[in-house]
KERO-455905 format. One record per residue (C-alpha): x, y, z negated. Coordinates in Angstrom, 2 decimals, padded with zeros to 5 digits. Example, Ala and Ser with C-alpha at 12.3 -4.5 7.8 and 13.67 -1.06 7.14 Angstrom:
2
c1: 012.30&c2: -004.50&c3: -007.80
c1: 013.67&c2: -001.06&c3: -007.14
end
This chain:
238
c1: 009.30&c2: 011.34&c3: -010.22
c1: 012.04&c2: 009.42&c3: -011.69
c1: 015.61&c2: 010.44&c3: -011.04
c1: 017.55&c2: 009.05&c3: -008.27
c1: 014.66&c2: 008.86&c3: -005.96
c1: 015.81&c2: 009.61&c3: -002.46
c1: 014.82&c2: 013.00&c3: -001.02
c1: 013.21&c2: 011.61&c3: 001.80
c1: 010.66&c2: 009.49&c3: -000.18
c1: 009.80&c2: 012.59&c3: -002.41
c1: 009.41&c2: 014.76&c3: 000.76
c1: 006.87&c2: 012.29&c3: 002.08
c1: 004.25&c2: 013.18&c3: -000.68
c1: 002.97&c2: 016.53&c3: 000.74
c1: 003.27&c2: 015.05&c3: 004.27
c1: 000.94&c2: 012.43&c3: 003.49
c1: -001.43&c2: 014.78&c3: 001.55
c1: -001.48&c2: 017.20&c3: 004.72
c1: -002.21&c2: 013.86&c3: 006.77
c1: -005.38&c2: 013.63&c3: 005.17
c1: -006.47&c2: 017.39&c3: 005.72
c1: -010.04&c2: 017.66&c3: 007.32
c1: -008.22&c2: 019.84&c3: 009.88
c1: -005.59&c2: 017.11&c3: 010.77
c1: -008.63&c2: 014.59&c3: 010.76
c1: -010.08&c2: 016.40&c3: 013.70
c1: -013.78&c2: 015.81&c3: 012.78
c1: -013.21&c2: 012.12&c3: 011.86
c1: -014.42&c2: 010.58&c3: 008.34
c1: -011.04&c2: 009.28&c3: 007.57
c1: -007.55&c2: 008.69&c3: 008.72
c1: -007.17&c2: 004.74&c3: 008.80
c1: -010.96&c2: 003.53&c3: 009.82
c1: -013.30&c2: 001.86&c3: 007.92
c1: -012.27&c2: -001.59&c3: 008.28
c1: -010.27&c2: -003.14&c3: 005.28
c1: -007.03&c2: -004.97&c3: 006.11
c1: -007.89&c2: -008.62&c3: 006.18
c1: -005.99&c2: -009.58&c3: 003.22
c1: -007.76&c2: -007.21&c3: 000.63
c1: -010.48&c2: -009.89&c3: 000.71
c1: -007.95&c2: -012.44&c3: 000.00
c1: -006.26&c2: -010.71&c3: -002.75
c1: -009.62&c2: -009.83&c3: -004.55
c1: -010.30&c2: -013.34&c3: -004.60
c1: -007.00&c2: -014.22&c3: -005.97
c1: -007.37&c2: -011.59&c3: -008.76
c1: -010.96&c2: -012.94&c3: -009.77
c1: -010.04&c2: -016.47&c3: -009.72
c1: -007.19&c2: -015.30&c3: -012.41
c1: -010.06&c2: -013.44&c3: -014.51
c1: -008.25&c2: -010.20&c3: -013.86
c1: -009.63&c2: -007.05&c3: -015.94
c1: -007.89&c2: -004.45&c3: -014.46
c1: -006.55&c2: -004.11&c3: -010.87
c1: -004.55&c2: -001.53&c3: -009.11
c1: -004.64&c2: -000.33&c3: -005.41
c1: -001.59&c2: 001.61&c3: -004.73
c1: -001.76&c2: 003.62&c3: -002.67
c1: -005.68&c2: 003.60&c3: -002.31
c1: -005.27&c2: 006.19&c3: 000.60
c1: -008.54&c2: 006.90&c3: 001.99
c1: -010.26&c2: 003.81&c3: 000.47
c1: -010.84&c2: 001.32&c3: 003.28
c1: -009.86&c2: -001.47&c3: 001.07
c1: -011.66&c2: -000.38&c3: -002.17
c1: -015.02&c2: -002.12&c3: -001.53
c1: -013.34&c2: -005.58&c3: -001.03
c1: -011.12&c2: -005.03&c3: -003.94
c1: -013.75&c2: -004.23&c3: -006.26
c1: -014.65&c2: -007.83&c3: -006.17
c1: -011.43&c2: -008.70&c3: -007.72
c1: -011.97&c2: -007.15&c3: -011.29
c1: -014.21&c2: -005.10&c3: -013.29
c1: -011.97&c2: -002.29&c3: -013.33
c1: -010.31&c2: -000.88&c3: -010.20
c1: -007.72&c2: 001.84&c3: -010.40
c1: -007.35&c2: 003.60&c3: -007.30
c1: -003.95&c2: 005.35&c3: -007.35
c1: -002.51&c2: 007.87&c3: -004.66
c1: -000.21&c2: 011.00&c3: -004.61
c1: -002.56&c2: 012.52&c3: -002.33
c1: -005.71&c2: 014.34&c3: -003.79
c1: -007.12&c2: 014.80&c3: -000.17
c1: -007.21&c2: 011.08&c3: 000.17
c1: -008.73&c2: 010.21&c3: -002.67
c1: -011.44&c2: 012.80&c3: -002.18
c1: -012.23&c2: 010.69&c3: 000.92
c1: -012.00&c2: 007.37&c3: -000.85
c1: -014.58&c2: 008.69&c3: -003.60
c1: -017.17&c2: 008.86&c3: -000.83
c1: -016.24&c2: 005.57&c3: 000.30
c1: -017.04&c2: 004.17&c3: -003.17
c1: -020.24&c2: 005.93&c3: -003.45
c1: -021.49&c2: 004.71&c3: -000.19
c1: -020.27&c2: 001.00&c3: -001.04
c1: -021.88&c2: 001.34&c3: -004.46
c1: -018.93&c2: 000.59&c3: -006.68
c1: -018.03&c2: 004.27&c3: -007.68
c1: -018.88&c2: 003.08&c3: -011.29
c1: -015.92&c2: 000.43&c3: -011.15
c1: -013.30&c2: 002.73&c3: -009.81
c1: -011.15&c2: 004.99&c3: -011.76
c1: -009.18&c2: 007.56&c3: -009.48
c1: -005.59&c2: 008.22&c3: -010.83
c1: -002.92&c2: 010.53&c3: -009.02
c1: 000.01&c2: 008.59&c3: -009.27
c1: 003.55&c2: 007.73&c3: -007.86
c1: 004.81&c2: 004.44&c3: -007.36
c1: 008.11&c2: 005.36&c3: -008.85
c1: 006.75&c2: 006.57&c3: -011.81
c1: 002.96&c2: 005.59&c3: -012.38
c1: 002.33&c2: 006.62&c3: -016.04
c1: 000.93&c2: 003.44&c3: -017.04
c1: 001.92&c2: 001.22&c3: -020.01
c1: 003.98&c2: -001.93&c3: -019.81
c1: 002.31&c2: -005.05&c3: -019.10
c1: -001.12&c2: -003.24&c3: -018.40
c1: -002.37&c2: -004.38&c3: -014.98
c1: -003.55&c2: -007.60&c3: -013.93
c1: -003.15&c2: -007.47&c3: -010.41
c1: -001.49&c2: -005.02&c3: -007.92
c1: -002.33&c2: -004.38&c3: -004.03
c1: 000.35&c2: -002.41&c3: -002.73
c1: -000.37&c2: -002.19&c3: 001.33
c1: 001.59&c2: -000.26&c3: 003.72
c1: 003.67&c2: 001.55&c3: 001.41
c1: 007.26&c2: -000.18&c3: 000.73
c1: 008.04&c2: -000.02&c3: 004.28
c1: 007.75&c2: 003.52&c3: 004.14
c1: 010.36&c2: 003.96&c3: 001.30
c1: 014.19&c2: 004.23&c3: 001.47
c1: 014.25&c2: 003.06&c3: -001.95
c1: 011.64&c2: 000.33&c3: -002.28
c1: 013.87&c2: -001.39&c3: -005.11
c1: 012.83&c2: 001.21&c3: -007.83
c1: 009.04&c2: 001.06&c3: -006.55
c1: 008.83&c2: -002.76&c3: -007.28
c1: 010.71&c2: -002.57&c3: -010.46
c1: 008.14&c2: 000.00&c3: -011.36
c1: 005.28&c2: -002.23&c3: -010.14
c1: 006.58&c2: -005.23&c3: -012.05
c1: 006.95&c2: -003.34&c3: -015.20
c1: 003.22&c2: -002.34&c3: -015.33
c1: 001.97&c2: -006.01&c3: -014.16
c1: 000.79&c2: -008.14&c3: -017.14
c1: 002.45&c2: -011.53&c3: -017.86
c1: 000.86&c2: -013.98&c3: -015.40
c1: -000.45&c2: -011.12&c3: -013.16
c1: 000.17&c2: -010.78&c3: -009.62
c1: 001.43&c2: -008.13&c3: -007.20
c1: 000.33&c2: -008.41&c3: -003.57
c1: 002.45&c2: -006.68&c3: -001.08
c1: 003.37&c2: -006.35&c3: 002.64
c1: 006.23&c2: -005.71&c3: 005.07
c1: 005.96&c2: -004.79&c3: 008.64
c1: 008.06&c2: -007.06&c3: 010.94
c1: 009.84&c2: -005.88&c3: 014.03
c1: 006.56&c2: -007.39&c3: 015.93
c1: 004.33&c2: -004.62&c3: 014.44
c1: 002.71&c2: -002.48&c3: 016.91
c1: 004.83&c2: 000.65&c3: 015.32
c1: 008.02&c2: -000.42&c3: 016.97
c1: 006.59&c2: 000.09&c3: 020.53
c1: 004.86&c2: 003.39&c3: 019.68
c1: 005.88&c2: 005.81&c3: 022.17
c1: 006.31&c2: 008.64&c3: 019.70
c1: 008.39&c2: 006.74&c3: 017.03
c1: 012.19&c2: 007.21&c3: 016.89
c1: 014.87&c2: 004.82&c3: 015.96
c1: 017.49&c2: 006.02&c3: 013.59
c1: 019.05&c2: 002.57&c3: 012.57
c1: 018.56&c2: -001.08&c3: 013.19
c1: 015.00&c2: -001.90&c3: 011.98
c1: 014.74&c2: 001.94&c3: 010.81
c1: 012.65&c2: 004.41&c3: 012.41
c1: 011.03&c2: 007.92&c3: 011.77
c1: 007.46&c2: 008.14&c3: 013.27
c1: 006.09&c2: 011.31&c3: 014.84
c1: 004.75&c2: 012.48&c3: 011.53
c1: 008.23&c2: 012.54&c3: 010.07
c1: 007.42&c2: 009.45&c3: 008.22
c1: 010.26&c2: 006.92&c3: 007.41
c1: 009.41&c2: 003.31&c3: 008.82
c1: 011.38&c2: 000.24&c3: 007.79
c1: 010.59&c2: -003.15&c3: 009.20
c1: 011.69&c2: -006.58&c3: 007.75
c1: 012.23&c2: -010.24&c3: 008.63
c1: 012.13&c2: -012.81&c3: 005.88
c1: 015.91&c2: -012.77&c3: 005.27
c1: 015.66&c2: -008.71&c3: 004.42
c1: 012.68&c2: -009.60&c3: 002.16
c1: 014.37&c2: -012.45&c3: 000.28
c1: 017.36&c2: -009.94&c3: 000.01
c1: 015.03&c2: -006.93&c3: -001.26
c1: 013.66&c2: -009.37&c3: -003.87
c1: 016.94&c2: -010.78&c3: -005.00
c1: 018.51&c2: -007.06&c3: -005.44
c1: 015.61&c2: -006.37&c3: -008.08
c1: 015.76&c2: -009.61&c3: -009.82
c1: 012.05&c2: -010.79&c3: -008.51
c1: 010.94&c2: -014.25&c3: -006.84
c1: 008.47&c2: -014.80&c3: -004.24
c1: 005.33&c2: -016.79&c3: -005.53
c1: 004.14&c2: -016.94&c3: -001.63
c1: 004.86&c2: -015.51&c3: 001.56
c1: 003.29&c2: -015.49&c3: 005.07
c1: 003.26&c2: -013.76&c3: 008.22
c1: -000.04&c2: -012.47&c3: 009.41
c1: -001.15&c2: -010.50&c3: 012.49
c1: -004.57&c2: -008.60&c3: 013.11
c1: -006.06&c2: -006.03&c3: 015.26
c1: -007.04&c2: -002.44&c3: 014.03
c1: -009.15&c2: 000.17&c3: 015.82
c1: -007.94&c2: 003.56&c3: 016.58
c1: -006.68&c2: 006.24&c3: 013.74
c1: -007.65&c2: 009.80&c3: 014.20
c1: -004.60&c2: 011.27&c3: 015.44
c1: -002.54&c2: 008.48&c3: 014.41
c1: -002.06&c2: 005.61&c3: 016.74
c1: -005.43&c2: 006.54&c3: 018.42
c1: -005.54&c2: 003.38&c3: 020.39
c1: -006.33&c2: -000.21&c3: 019.27
c1: -003.38&c2: -001.86&c3: 018.21
c1: -001.98&c2: -004.92&c3: 016.59
c1: -000.10&c2: -005.11&c3: 013.14
c1: 002.01&c2: -007.78&c3: 011.92
c1: 003.33&c2: -008.07&c3: 008.50
c1: 005.00&c2: -010.24&c3: 005.87
c1: 002.48&c2: -010.61&c3: 003.21
c1: 004.02&c2: -011.74&c3: 000.01
c1: 003.26&c2: -012.07&c3: -003.64
c1: 005.21&c2: -011.77&c3: -006.89
c1: 004.02&c2: -013.42&c3: -009.97
c1: 005.01&c2: -011.94&c3: -013.18
c1: 006.10&c2: -014.72&c3: -015.86
c1: 004.57&c2: -015.57&c3: -018.99
c1: 000.92&c2: -015.09&c3: -019.86
end
């Protein structure tokens, strides 16, 4: 972990690993359910159209987005801090017949351990909104992106279902702590622009999208609707 990372971001790492423990899942096969988020398909098409060789799903979680993302490049790195999550994700890749294309790496978004300019495309879903220090995370993602490569990420909006979850607690405007003690920050377009401006990055594209998801085991165990700002950042050059 790089120096200067807030303690809450560090302390969340074992919390996430525990969330994927079989005992926490209560007999369910995974935490998030099987359907990938809709934009995983779009991101894969984007990466493939750019002739990507190596792409990264960070965090890969328990693997629901890996099958569509595997269509984006010959090599898919599946990165996460949680060994429990990646053990589930490996089973997902086996069932999907893509295990030979996926390399699992235990890595952290603040310090990936990857070389400068080494990744053609990055899919970073439902992570940045959990961080009290998304600035350094974005800097690290941009560092490892090859010139001409693209980062695809999202930020939840205040219309996201989490805001109305009965177990979430507001600690500041647009900032909450959920019942698993995870930090959640919600963004509007001005917030996103300010964040990217702070780290010297420019939007390549941005859109607001909403979609429904099935219940998750022990974690929003009801059908719910998400809404996010989905954005891309393209690294100059290439």
